[in-house]
Structure formats: structure tokens, C-alpha cells
C-alpha positions, 0 to 999 in steps of 0.5 A: 591123080587125074590125067588132067592133074598130071598134065598140069603138073608136067606143064609146071615142071617143064616151065620150071626147067625152062626158066632154070635153063634160061637163068643158067645161060644168063649167068654163064654169059654174065660171068663170061664162063663156060657151059658143058652140054651133050650134043649128039652123044658127045660132051661139048664145052661152050664159051659164053660167046657161043651160047 
């Protein structure tokens, strides 16, 4: 694999992750749920209205 191929593949992976994160946030908001994330090494629960 060339360096250019690797760069293109990484960009595709990054885009897929970004889209998945957006869908997850939309789902949490739609279902008035909670999202568990890490912030500064701490586990934090966010309610839908905090996202």
C-alpha cells in the first residue's frame, strides 16, 4: 500500500467514525436517553439535553 492509499483509507475511516458519532447523538436525543463518555479521564453521563 502506498502512502497515498493509506492516507485515503484513514480519511474514509475518520469520516465513518464521525458519521457514526453523529447518528449516536441523534438517537440519544430522539429517545431522550443518556450518553456515557470519558472527559479528562473521568466517566461522565450526559443527558440528551446536555449534548
